[in-house]
C-alpha positions as CSV (number, residue, x, y, z in Angstrom):
1,M,5.8,-2.8,13.8
2,K,6.6,-5.4,10.9
3,L,8.5,-5.0,7.9
4,A,7.4,-5.3,4.2
5,F,8.7,-4.6,0.7
6,S,6.6,-3.7,-2.5
7,T,7.0,-6.0,-5.4
8,L,6.7,-2.8,-7.1
9,G,10.7,-2.7,-6.7
10,V,11.3,-6.0,-8.3
11,P,8.7,-6.0,-11.4
12,G,8.0,-9.4,-13.0
13,L,10.2,-11.3,-10.5
14,P,9.1,-14.8,-10.1
15,V,6.9,-15.5,-6.7
16,P,9.8,-18.2,-5.4
17,D,12.3,-15.4,-5.7
18,V,10.5,-12.8,-4.0
19,V,9.7,-14.9,-1.0
20,R,13.6,-16.0,-1.1
21,L,14.4,-12.1,-0.9
22,A,12.0,-11.4,1.9
23,V,13.6,-14.5,3.8
24,E,16.8,-13.7,3.5
25,H,16.8,-9.7,4.1
26,G,14.5,-10.2,7.2
27,Y,11.6,-9.0,5.9
28,H,8.0,-10.2,7.6
29,G,5.7,-9.6,4.5
30,V,5.5,-8.6,1.0
31,E,2.9,-6.1,-0.7
32,L,2.2,-7.8,-4.2
33,R,1.7,-5.5,-7.0
34,A,-1.2,-7.3,-9.0
35,G,-0.5,-6.0,-12.6
36,H,-1.3,-8.6,-15.4
37,E,2.5,-8.0,-16.5
38,E,3.2,-9.6,-13.3
39,P,3.5,-12.8,-11.4
40,V,0.1,-12.4,-9.7
41,H,-3.0,-10.6,-11.1
42,S,-6.5,-11.4,-10.8
43,G,-6.4,-13.6,-13.6
44,L,-4.9,-16.4,-11.9
45,T,-6.6,-19.6,-12.0
46,E,-7.7,-21.4,-8.6
47,R,-4.5,-23.7,-8.9
48,Q,-2.3,-20.7,-9.7
49,R,-3.5,-18.6,-6.5
50,A,-3.0,-21.6,-4.2
51,E,0.9,-22.2,-5.3
52,V,1.5,-18.3,-4.7
53,A,-0.2,-18.9,-1.3
54,G,1.6,-22.2,-0.3
55,E,5.1,-20.6,-1.8
56,F,4.4,-17.6,1.2
57,R,2.9,-20.0,3.6
58,D,5.7,-22.4,3.5
59,S,8.2,-19.9,4.1
60,G,6.7,-17.8,6.9
61,V,6.4,-14.8,5.0
62,A,3.2,-13.1,5.1
63,V,1.0,-11.6,1.7
64,L,0.7,-8.2,2.9
65,A,-1.7,-6.7,0.5
66,V,-2.9,-7.0,-2.8
67,A,-1.9,-3.3,-4.4
68,S,-4.4,-2.8,-7.2
69,S,-4.6,-0.4,-9.7
70,V,-8.6,0.1,-9.3
71,Q,-9.7,4.0,-8.9
72,V,-12.6,4.1,-6.8
73,A,-13.2,8.2,-7.5
74,A,-12.6,7.7,-11.0
75,P,-15.5,9.6,-13.3
76,G,-17.6,7.3,-15.1
77,E,-20.0,4.4,-14.5
78,D,-19.6,2.4,-11.3
79,A,-19.6,-1.0,-13.1
80,P,-15.8,-1.1,-14.2
81,A,-14.7,0.4,-10.6
82,L,-17.1,-2.4,-8.7
83,R,-15.9,-5.3,-10.7
84,G,-11.9,-4.4,-10.2
85,L,-12.7,-4.3,-6.3
86,R,-14.6,-7.4,-6.3
87,D,-11.5,-9.3,-8.5
88,H,-9.0,-8.2,-6.4
89,V,-11.1,-8.8,-2.9
90,R,-10.9,-12.4,-4.0
91,L,-7.5,-12.7,-5.1
92,A,-6.4,-11.6,-1.7
93,A,-8.8,-13.5,0.2
94,D,-7.5,-16.5,-2.1
95,L,-3.8,-15.5,-1.3
96,G,-4.4,-14.8,2.5
97,A,-3.9,-11.1,2.3
98,S,-5.0,-9.2,4.6
99,Y,-5.5,-5.9,2.3
100,V,-6.1,-4.8,-1.2
101,R,-4.6,-1.3,-2.1
102,V,-6.8,1.1,-4.4
103,F,-6.4,4.6,-5.5
104,P,-8.5,7.3,-5.7
105,G,-8.1,8.4,-9.0
106,A,-10.6,11.2,-9.6
107,G,-8.6,13.6,-12.1
108,D,-9.9,16.8,-12.3
109,D,-13.0,15.9,-10.6
110,D,-11.6,15.8,-7.1
111,G,-14.7,17.7,-5.1
112,D,-17.7,16.9,-3.2
113,A,-18.8,14.3,-6.3
114,A,-15.6,12.3,-6.4
115,D,-15.6,12.0,-2.6
116,T,-19.4,10.5,-2.8
117,R,-18.7,8.6,-6.1
118,A,-15.5,6.6,-4.5
119,A,-17.7,6.1,-1.2
120,R,-20.7,4.8,-2.9
121,R,-18.4,2.1,-4.4
122,L,-16.3,1.4,-1.5
123,A,-20.1,0.6,0.3
124,A,-21.0,-1.4,-1.9
125,V,-18.3,-3.9,-2.0
126,V,-16.7,-3.7,1.6
127,P,-19.5,-6.1,3.2
128,E,-18.2,-8.7,0.8
129,A,-14.3,-8.2,1.7
130,A,-15.2,-8.0,5.5
131,D,-17.0,-11.7,5.0
132,A,-13.7,-12.3,2.9
133,G,-11.6,-11.2,5.7
134,V,-10.1,-8.6,3.8
135,R,-9.9,-4.6,4.1
136,V,-10.1,-2.3,1.0
137,L,-7.3,0.4,1.8
138,V,-7.4,3.9,-0.1
139,E,-3.9,5.1,-0.8
140,T,-3.1,9.0,-0.5
141,H,-2.6,9.5,-3.9
142,D,-3.3,11.6,-7.0
143,S,-6.3,13.5,-6.4
144,H,-6.7,12.9,-2.8
145,R,-2.9,13.0,-1.9
146,T,-3.4,13.7,1.8
147,G,-4.9,12.0,4.8
148,A,-7.5,14.8,5.2
149,D,-8.5,14.1,1.7
150,V,-8.6,10.4,2.2
151,A,-10.3,10.7,5.3
152,R,-13.1,12.6,3.6
153,I,-13.9,9.6,1.7
154,L,-14.0,7.0,4.5
155,G,-15.7,9.2,6.6
156,L,-18.8,8.7,4.4
157,V,-18.3,5.2,4.5
158,G,-18.5,4.1,7.8
159,H,-17.3,0.8,7.5
160,H,-14.2,-0.6,9.5
161,H,-13.3,-2.9,6.3
162,A,-12.8,0.6,4.0
163,G,-9.8,1.9,5.2
164,A,-6.7,4.1,4.5
165,L,-2.8,3.1,3.3
166,W,-0.8,5.9,4.4
167,D,1.8,6.7,1.4
168,V,4.3,8.9,3.1
169,L,5.3,10.8,0.0
170,H,1.9,12.0,-1.1
171,P,0.9,14.2,1.9
172,W,4.3,15.5,2.0
173,L,3.8,17.0,-1.6
174,G,0.7,18.1,-0.1
175,G,2.0,19.9,2.3
176,E,0.7,18.2,5.2
177,Q,3.1,16.8,7.7
178,P,2.9,13.3,9.9
179,E,2.0,14.9,12.9
180,H,-1.3,16.1,10.8
181,T,-1.5,13.0,8.9
182,Y,-2.0,10.3,11.5
183,P,-4.5,11.6,13.5
184,V,-6.8,12.3,10.8
185,L,-6.1,8.7,9.2
186,A,-5.8,6.8,12.4
187,P,-9.3,5.8,12.7
188,Y,-8.7,4.1,9.3
189,L,-5.1,3.2,9.2
190,G,-4.3,-0.1,7.4
191,Y,-0.3,0.2,7.0
192,V,2.0,2.5,5.9
193,Q,4.3,2.8,2.5
194,V,7.6,4.2,3.2
195,K,10.0,5.4,0.6
196,D,12.3,8.2,-0.3
197,V,13.3,10.9,-2.8
198,S,15.3,13.7,-3.1
199,S,12.8,16.5,-3.3
200,A,9.3,17.5,-4.5
201,E,10.8,18.3,-7.5
202,D,12.6,15.1,-8.1
203,T,10.6,11.9,-7.0
204,T,12.7,9.8,-8.6
205,P,13.4,6.5,-5.5
206,L,16.6,6.5,-3.1
207,P,17.4,4.4,-0.7
208,L,15.8,4.5,2.6
209,G,17.4,7.8,4.3
210,H,19.1,9.2,1.5
211,G,16.2,11.7,0.8
212,A,14.3,14.5,2.4
213,L,11.4,12.5,3.3
214,P,10.1,13.0,6.7
215,L,10.6,9.0,7.6
216,A,12.0,9.6,11.0
217,G,9.0,11.8,11.7
218,T,6.8,9.3,10.5
219,V,8.1,6.5,12.6
220,E,7.9,9.1,15.7
221,V,4.5,9.7,15.5
222,L,3.5,6.2,15.0
223,S,5.6,5.1,18.2
224,R,4.4,7.7,20.1
225,A,0.9,6.9,19.4
226,G,1.3,3.0,20.3
227,W,0.8,2.2,16.5
228,D,2.5,-1.3,15.8
229,G,1.4,-2.0,12.2
230,W,3.1,-2.7,9.2
231,L,5.9,-0.5,7.6
232,C,6.2,-1.3,3.7
233,W,9.0,-0.1,1.4
234,E,7.5,1.1,-1.7
235,Y,10.4,1.3,-4.0
236,E,9.5,2.6,-7.7
237,K,11.6,0.4,-9.8
238,R,8.9,-0.5,-12.2
239,R,8.6,3.1,-13.2
240,Y,12.2,4.4,-12.8
241,P,14.1,1.6,-14.3
242,Q,17.5,3.2,-14.4
243,V,17.5,3.3,-10.4
244,R,19.6,0.8,-8.4
245,A,18.2,-2.9,-8.0
246,L,16.1,-3.4,-4.8
247,P,17.6,-6.3,-3.9
248,E,21.3,-4.8,-3.2
249,L,19.3,-2.2,-1.0
250,L,17.1,-4.6,1.2
251,S,19.3,-5.2,4.0
252,R,20.3,-1.6,4.6
253,G,16.7,-0.5,4.1
254,R,15.6,-2.9,6.8
255,S,18.6,-1.7,9.0
256,H,17.7,1.9,8.5
257,L,14.0,1.2,9.4
258,L,15.0,-0.7,12.3
259,R,17.4,2.3,13.5
260,L,14.4,4.7,13.5
261,L,12.2,2.6,15.4
262,G,14.9,1.8,18.1
263,E,15.5,5.5,18.1
264,S,11.9,6.6,18.6
265,A,11.2,3.7,21.5
């Protein structure tokens, strides 16, 4: 498996510094959070996109994904979600990223209608994403926190370029263990976000291996299945500014993941 980290852990950090961190700490790729307060977002010009892509290409570090905040199951008209999807697919294609991350975001309207709404929007865009060489991944998150929840949406879409992003926190919060999450997401799985927290009641981010999340169990399930994709550390520094800085944790985080991979081999 290859290792990446998310720029959610280094909010606002210029792209050259992000690339330098990846190289210095031995990460193969980076998930770029796309927000207008970040260096990378859908408003970048063609020239700016080329510069970002060049920084990564020249370093040998992959742009794993563009992490958007598009909510594909959100109530309301389709147009805003479709516009956001298309904007971020184009951004990912221009940067050479394999994936675009989206959220469900159905809120309290999380029944069959939300699944249908999300599937309709994804189905409208994924043929364009396929032409661009990009997969749109629905994260296990908010209204659809378990693998079973996300798989319902993707089963309705029925297209390889609509896939799943397994954030290990949210299925666990929903009472779903890794040995149950993986089988339902396996047909759709793009990559896996790892993290750690102390408990279900306190989701303040911790260094990997210092909390309660079943990281070892997750890696074991993936290894046993022969899955060889990406593990991406999402450390939510932007949302929890009081926690330790990610750069000082990256080397130990990588070592912890490599140890889990070795133990599961």
